[in-house]
C-alpha positions as CSV (number, residue, x, y, z in Angstrom):
1,M,-119.0,-123.9,41.5
2,R,-122.1,-125.3,39.4
3,L,-124.3,-123.0,37.4
4,S,-125.6,-125.6,34.9
5,L,-129.0,-125.4,34.2
6,V,-131.9,-127.1,32.1
7,G,-134.7,-125.6,30.0
8,A,-137.6,-124.3,31.4
9,L,-140.1,-127.1,32.7
10,G,-142.9,-126.3,30.4
11,A,-140.8,-126.2,27.5
12,S,-139.2,-129.7,28.3
13,V,-142.6,-130.9,28.8
14,G,-143.8,-129.8,25.6
15,L,-140.8,-131.0,24.1
16,C,-140.9,-134.8,25.4
17,A,-144.7,-134.9,23.8
18,L,-143.4,-133.7,20.5
19,A,-140.4,-136.4,20.6
20,A,-143.2,-138.9,21.3
21,C,-144.6,-138.7,17.9
22,V,-141.0,-139.0,16.2
23,P,-140.2,-142.2,15.2
24,A,-136.9,-143.2,17.4
25,D,-134.8,-143.3,13.8
26,E,-136.1,-140.0,13.4
27,A,-135.6,-138.6,17.1
28,L,-135.1,-134.6,17.6
29,R,-131.3,-134.0,18.1
30,L,-131.3,-131.0,20.7
31,G,-129.0,-128.2,21.4
32,S,-127.6,-126.1,24.0
33,V,-126.0,-122.8,24.9
34,Q,-123.3,-122.1,27.3
35,F,-122.7,-118.6,28.8
36,S,-119.1,-117.8,30.1
37,F,-118.6,-114.9,32.0
38,R,-115.5,-113.3,32.0
39,V,-113.8,-109.7,31.9
40,S,-112.6,-107.4,28.8
41,E,-108.7,-107.4,28.5
42,R,-108.5,-104.1,29.7
43,T,-110.0,-104.9,33.0
44,Q,-107.8,-108.0,33.4
45,E,-104.8,-106.2,32.5
46,G,-105.4,-102.6,33.2
47,V,-105.7,-99.2,31.0
48,D,-102.2,-98.1,30.3
49,A,-101.7,-94.5,30.9
50,T,-101.3,-93.6,27.0
51,E,-104.6,-94.7,26.5
52,T,-106.6,-92.3,28.7
53,L,-107.3,-88.7,27.8
54,D,-105.5,-87.5,31.2
55,G,-102.4,-89.9,31.4
56,W,-103.7,-91.5,34.3
57,S,-103.4,-95.3,34.4
58,I,-106.1,-98.0,36.0
59,R,-105.8,-101.2,37.3
60,F,-108.8,-102.8,38.6
61,E,-108.2,-104.9,41.9
62,R,-112.1,-106.2,42.7
63,T,-114.5,-106.8,40.3
64,V,-118.1,-108.5,42.2
65,L,-121.1,-109.1,40.7
66,G,-124.4,-110.5,42.4
67,F,-125.7,-112.7,39.3
68,K,-129.1,-114.6,39.3
69,T,-129.5,-115.9,35.6
70,M,-129.5,-115.4,31.6
71,T,-132.2,-115.6,29.8
72,I,-133.1,-116.7,26.7
73,G,-136.5,-116.0,24.5
74,Q,-138.5,-114.3,21.7
75,I,-140.3,-111.4,22.8
76,G,-144.3,-111.9,21.7
77,V,-143.6,-115.4,21.1
78,P,-143.1,-117.1,24.3
79,D,-144.1,-120.6,22.9
80,V,-141.2,-120.7,20.2
81,C,-138.4,-119.8,22.8
82,S,-138.9,-119.4,26.2
83,Y,-135.9,-120.4,28.8
84,R,-135.3,-118.8,32.2
85,G,-132.3,-120.5,33.7
86,R,-131.5,-120.4,37.3
87,G,-128.4,-121.7,39.3
88,A,-128.6,-125.4,40.0
89,E,-128.6,-124.6,43.5
90,S,-128.9,-120.7,44.4
91,D,-128.2,-117.3,43.0
92,I,-124.4,-116.6,43.5
93,V,-122.0,-113.9,43.7
94,F,-118.5,-114.1,42.1
95,D,-115.5,-112.4,40.3
96,P,-115.7,-112.3,36.7
97,R,-111.7,-112.2,36.4
98,F,-112.1,-115.7,37.6
99,G,-114.8,-116.7,35.4
100,A,-118.6,-118.3,35.8
101,V,-120.4,-120.9,33.4
102,Q,-124.4,-121.3,32.9
103,T,-125.4,-123.8,30.6
104,F,-128.7,-124.4,28.9
105,N,-129.3,-128.1,28.1
106,G,-131.9,-129.9,25.9
107,I,-133.2,-126.9,23.6
108,Q,-135.0,-127.4,20.5
109,P,-133.1,-126.1,17.6
110,V,-134.4,-122.3,17.0
111,E,-133.2,-118.8,17.1
112,C,-133.5,-117.0,20.3
113,P,-133.2,-113.2,19.4
114,D,-134.0,-112.0,22.9
115,V,-131.0,-112.4,25.2
116,G,-131.0,-110.6,28.7
117,I,-129.1,-110.7,32.3
118,I,-130.3,-110.8,35.4
119,F,-128.3,-109.3,38.2
120,G,-129.4,-108.4,41.8
121,P,-128.3,-108.1,45.4
122,P,-127.5,-111.2,47.5
123,G,-130.1,-113.5,49.4
124,A,-130.7,-115.8,52.0
125,E,-129.7,-118.6,49.5
126,T,-127.0,-117.0,47.7
127,T,-123.7,-119.0,47.1
128,L,-120.0,-117.6,46.9
129,G,-118.3,-118.4,43.4
130,A,-115.0,-118.1,42.3
131,G,-112.8,-115.1,43.6
132,V,-115.2,-113.9,46.2
133,T,-115.0,-114.1,50.2
134,S,-118.3,-113.7,52.3
135,K,-117.2,-110.2,53.0
136,D,-118.0,-109.5,49.4
137,L,-121.5,-111.0,50.3
138,V,-121.8,-108.5,53.1
139,D,-120.9,-105.4,51.6
140,L,-123.3,-106.0,48.8
141,A,-125.9,-106.8,51.3
142,S,-125.2,-104.0,53.7
143,G,-127.0,-100.7,53.9
144,V,-128.7,-100.2,50.6
145,P,-128.5,-103.4,48.6
146,A,-126.2,-103.6,45.9
147,H,-125.4,-105.9,42.7
148,A,-121.8,-104.8,41.7
149,I,-119.0,-103.4,43.3
150,I,-115.6,-102.4,41.1
151,E,-112.5,-101.1,42.7
152,A,-109.8,-99.6,40.8
153,V,-106.4,-97.8,41.4
154,A,-105.5,-94.9,39.2
155,S,-102.2,-93.3,39.1
156,R,-100.3,-90.8,37.2
157,E,-96.9,-90.0,37.0
158,A,-94.6,-86.5,38.0
159,L,-95.0,-84.2,35.5
160,G,-92.9,-80.9,35.5
161,S,-94.3,-79.2,38.9
162,R,-96.8,-81.6,39.2
163,E,-96.5,-84.7,42.1
164,P,-97.1,-88.0,41.3
165,E,-100.8,-89.0,42.4
166,T,-102.4,-92.3,43.3
167,L,-106.3,-92.8,43.6
168,R,-108.4,-95.7,45.1
169,I,-111.9,-95.6,43.3
170,V,-114.5,-97.8,45.2
171,L,-118.1,-97.9,42.8
172,R,-120.7,-99.6,44.8
173,F,-123.6,-99.8,42.4
174,D,-126.6,-100.1,44.3
175,S,-130.1,-102.0,42.9
176,T,-132.4,-99.1,43.6
177,R,-130.5,-96.7,41.2
178,T,-128.6,-99.0,38.9
179,S,-129.6,-101.3,36.2
180,T,-130.0,-105.0,37.3
181,R,-131.8,-106.6,33.8
182,F,-129.9,-106.2,30.6
183,G,-131.3,-106.9,27.4
184,G,-131.1,-106.6,24.0
185,C,-127.7,-108.9,23.7
186,R,-126.4,-108.9,20.2
187,A,-123.0,-109.1,18.2
188,A,-123.5,-109.5,14.4
189,A,-126.9,-110.4,15.3
190,R,-128.9,-110.6,18.0
191,G,-129.2,-113.4,20.6
192,V,-128.2,-116.8,20.0
193,R,-128.9,-119.6,17.6
194,V,-129.6,-123.2,18.9
195,L,-128.5,-125.9,16.3
196,E,-129.2,-129.7,16.7
197,G,-126.2,-131.5,18.2
198,E,-124.4,-128.4,19.0
199,R,-123.6,-126.1,21.9
200,D,-123.3,-122.4,21.3
201,Q,-120.4,-120.9,23.4
202,V,-121.2,-117.5,24.4
203,S,-118.8,-114.7,26.1
204,V,-120.4,-112.2,28.4
205,R,-117.8,-109.7,29.3
206,L,-117.5,-107.2,32.3
207,A,-115.7,-104.1,30.7
208,A,-114.9,-102.0,33.8
209,E,-112.9,-99.6,31.7
210,H,-116.3,-98.4,30.2
211,L,-117.1,-96.7,33.4
212,F,-114.2,-94.0,32.5
213,R,-115.9,-92.9,29.4
214,D,-116.3,-89.1,28.9
215,A,-119.5,-89.5,27.0
216,I,-122.3,-92.0,26.7
217,A,-121.4,-93.1,23.0
218,P,-119.6,-96.1,22.5
219,G,-115.9,-95.6,21.5
220,S,-115.2,-92.5,23.6
221,G,-112.5,-91.7,25.3
222,L,-111.2,-92.6,28.8
223,R,-111.1,-90.1,31.5
224,V,-110.0,-90.1,35.3
225,E,-109.7,-86.5,36.2
226,P,-113.4,-86.1,37.2
227,F,-112.9,-88.9,39.8
228,A,-110.1,-87.1,41.2
229,L,-112.3,-84.0,41.2
230,A,-115.1,-85.4,43.1
231,G,-112.6,-86.8,45.8
232,R,-111.0,-83.5,46.1
233,N,-114.6,-81.6,46.5
234,G,-115.2,-84.5,49.3
235,D,-113.4,-85.7,51.9
236,G,-109.8,-84.9,50.0
237,D,-108.7,-88.2,51.5
238,D,-107.0,-90.7,48.5
239,V,-110.3,-93.0,48.3
240,V,-112.9,-91.9,46.1
241,T,-116.5,-93.1,46.8
242,M,-119.9,-93.0,44.9
243,A,-121.1,-90.6,47.8
244,E,-118.3,-88.3,46.7
245,L,-119.2,-88.6,42.8
246,D,-122.7,-88.1,43.9
247,G,-121.4,-84.6,45.1
248,L,-120.0,-83.7,42.1
249,R,-122.7,-81.9,39.4
250,L,-122.2,-82.7,35.9
251,N,-122.1,-79.0,34.7
252,R,-119.0,-78.5,37.2
253,I,-116.9,-80.6,35.3
254,P,-114.3,-78.8,33.4
255,F,-112.1,-81.5,31.5
256,G,-113.6,-81.8,28.1
257,G,-115.8,-84.5,27.0
258,D,-119.7,-84.6,26.8
259,Y,-120.6,-85.4,30.4
260,Q,-124.5,-85.3,30.1
261,I,-127.0,-88.1,30.6
262,P,-129.6,-88.4,27.6
263,N,-132.7,-86.5,28.7
264,G,-131.0,-85.5,31.7
265,I,-130.9,-82.4,33.6
266,S,-128.7,-79.7,34.7
267,T,-128.5,-81.0,38.4
268,D,-127.5,-84.6,37.3
269,T,-124.2,-85.7,39.3
270,F,-121.8,-87.5,38.4
271,G,-122.7,-90.6,40.0
272,D,-125.8,-90.3,38.0
273,Y,-123.6,-90.4,35.1
274,V,-121.5,-93.2,36.2
275,R,-124.3,-95.7,36.9
276,V,-125.9,-94.7,33.2
277,L,-122.1,-96.1,32.3
278,F,-122.8,-99.3,33.9
279,R,-125.8,-100.1,31.6
280,F,-123.6,-100.2,28.6
281,A,-120.6,-102.2,30.5
282,F,-121.2,-105.5,29.5
283,M,-120.2,-107.0,26.0
284,F,-121.9,-109.9,24.0
285,R,-119.5,-112.5,22.4
286,N,-116.7,-110.0,21.2
287,E,-115.8,-106.2,22.0
288,D,-118.2,-104.7,19.5
289,G,-121.1,-106.9,21.0
290,L,-123.4,-105.4,23.9
291,C,-126.2,-106.1,26.3
292,V,-127.9,-103.0,27.4
293,G,-129.3,-102.0,30.8
294,N,-132.5,-101.5,31.8
295,E,-133.6,-98.1,33.4
296,P,-133.7,-98.5,37.2
297,G,-137.2,-99.9,38.1
298,S,-137.8,-101.3,34.6
299,E,-138.4,-105.1,33.8
300,E,-136.9,-104.6,30.5
301,G,-133.2,-104.3,28.8
302,G,-132.6,-100.7,27.6
303,Q,-131.9,-98.9,24.3
304,A,-128.4,-98.9,22.8
305,P,-126.4,-96.0,23.5
306,P,-126.3,-93.0,21.3
307,E,-123.6,-93.1,18.7
308,P,-120.7,-90.3,18.7
């Protein structure tokens, strides 16, 4: 899979012009940034029943993303740092459990505080990356186009008179109602710092377990029972879909937690809530880092989630 890129053409031309003015023995040493896409440890290994508030375990069986590009910049100062990459051949659909890499080469040393991600549904030139098949591409493109599909199997053991339960949860995030642009990527500091002669290795991880948080705030507990309730209120089979989540009002969830959307209304659905959680599902560099999704329809990344 090829996702290696070079900086923007305009920046490259300007850089060449600048380098021409520098004696050969004092030539500028350029740097680079490499973004590696992976998943969190919990998404890879699963969530144990002891790690949820209601005794369900979670195993993630499918993670598919429609990826367009990373962006590197400094808002308001485009001449200093402005790089918007693109796949060497096209956009790509891939499974982050298998990884993907995008590299920006030939960048003048500079601090670029505004790093972002752009996702989107597949198009005519989209290629298949690691871990996916043509079926994944079709599933994203069919109906209302989507840019992410996450499937999980949740299980709960028998306890007392309760029967053991198994639930398949299929979350398809359409690009009309779900964040496609993520910005403000930060860990200890915002963005990236390009150093001469060095490559900044940056990890971006999908934390699918965040979609099970019982509050928008970071560090909230994980809970599966609202998904089971949505399924029971739907067609009653063992597969829970986004359509069934959209049939459950937040004010009808009785299991504790803080199932509210900031600035939301009483008729918001559990599907709305999970789509908001998707805005905070990408970690930057480490578990404390974050890239924040935009409000659907907005061109910019969003604000950090509220603190507990």
